N, C-alpha and C positions, 0 to 999 in steps of 0.2 A: 558419527558414522551414518547409520540409517535414520531417517526421520520418523520411522515407526508409523507412517500413515497406513502401511500395509504390513502384513506378516507372511512368513513362509507358509504357515498352515501345514498342509500335507505335502508340500513341495520339497524334494531332496535332490534336485538336479545338480546343484552345486556340489553335492557329495559324490556325484557320479562323473560328470563330464570333464571338468578340468583336471590336469595333473597337479599333484601336490608334491613338491620337491623340497621338503623341509628336512633338516638333519634328523629329527626323531620320527617323522611321519612321511612316508613316501607311498604314493600310489600312482599308477598309470592313468592316463586320461581314458574316459569312456568305460570305466569300471568303478563300481561302488567302493567307497572307503570302508575299511573293516570296522570303523567306529560309527558308521551310520546305522541307526536302528530303524529299519524300514517299517516295522510294524507300528512304531510310535511316530515316525516322521521326525526324528530328532537325532542329535549327536550324543553319543555316549561319553565323550570327553569335552563337551562344549566349553566348560570353564577353562580347560587346558588345551584347547584346540591350537593347531599350528598358526603362526603369524599369517601365512597365506590365507587361511580361512577367516581370521579375525579382520583382515584388511579388505577382504573381497567386497565389492560394491555392485550389487545386482540392480539393474535398471528398474525392475519391478518393485523392489523394496524401496528404492529411492523415488518412486512415483514418476519415473521418466517414461513409463509405458504401462498400459493396462493389460498387457499380455502376460498372464501368469505362466511361468516357465513350464510347469508340469502339464499344463493344458495344451501348450503349443509344441513342446518338445525341444525348446531352446531357451537360452538366456542371453542377454546382451550386457556388455560392460565396456568401460573405457580402460584400456591397458595403461596402468600407471607407470610402468618401467620405461616407457618410450619418452625420450626427451627431445623437444623440438626447439630449434634455434629461432624460428620465425613464427612463433605462435602455435596454436593448437592445430594438429592435422585433423582433417575431417573424416576420420575413420573410427568405427566402433567394431569391437570384436563380438562375434556370436559363437557360442558352442552349441551345436545342434546335433540331435540324434539323427543318424544317417537316414533312418526310415521316415523322418519328418521333413527332409529337405524339399520334397515335392510341394509342400504347403508353405514353405518359408516365405516366399515373396508375397503371396496373397495375405498371409497373416501380418507381415510387416505393413502392408498397405492398408489393412483394416484399422490399424491403430493410429489415431490422429496425432499423438505425440511423436511417434516414429515417422509418420508421414511428414510432419514439420521438419524433422531432421533431413529426410530425403529431399524435400523441396529446398532445403538450405545446403544442398550438394554434399551431404554426408554419404560415405560408402561404408560397406560392411565387409569385413573379412571373416569368413565362416570356417571354423574348424569342425570337422565332421567324422574324423577317425583318429586312431592313435598315432598316425604318422604326422608329426608336426610340420613336415615339409609340404604337405598337401593342404591347400586352402581353396575355397571357392570365394569368388568376389561378387558381391552384389553392388553394382555402381550404375544406377539408371542413367546417369549423364554420359557415361562412357560406353555401356554395354546394353542399354535398354533394359527390358524386363527379363534378363537372363542371369543365371549363375555361371560364372566363368571360372574354369579350373586354372590354377597357377601352381607352380612348384617353386618352393623357395630357393632351390639350387639352380634354377634356370638362369641362363645368362641374360644380360640386359637385351641382347639381340632377340632371344627367344621370347622374352616378355613383350617386347615391342612388336614382334610378329603377331602375337595374339591380339594385342590392342589394335594394330593396323588392320587385321582381318575384320574386326567389328566396325572400324571406321569405313572400310571399303564397302561393307554390307549396307551401312547407313547411307552412303553416298549413292550406291546403285538403287536403293529403294526410293530415293527422292527423284530419280531421273524419269 
């Protein structure tokens, strides 16, 4: 699982930001798990924690970034439940505290490991509140240095409208 090059230390954001939808343990996103011991920075049921927690792969712990989640207010991971027919999709998921969104792009660009992903055309889908239908997208190739709001229930036409808006802005700025 984790290569143990890094440790969680005092970070407990994985106990707060994602939803846990396990038969025995359930918590909403963006609220601390009742089993998180904030004073110790640990889990009270670590040995018997839900499968969701056991299989969670944090980019920081995997040494794929030097951005410690509790220092920057977000963590990055690859969603494992998405199956791709034509190879890996170049999208990573970020759970970010809403008040830290303003610094997200500059933090991502400070980290050379993440910068390499960005240069390799990766995009990031950012969850920032309890509404799973709301996401912000950071895709420098498509939208420049902007976080773009998308709603998962939008029609393809509405999504294309947003994408085209940015394409038109880019064309007009080069004229």
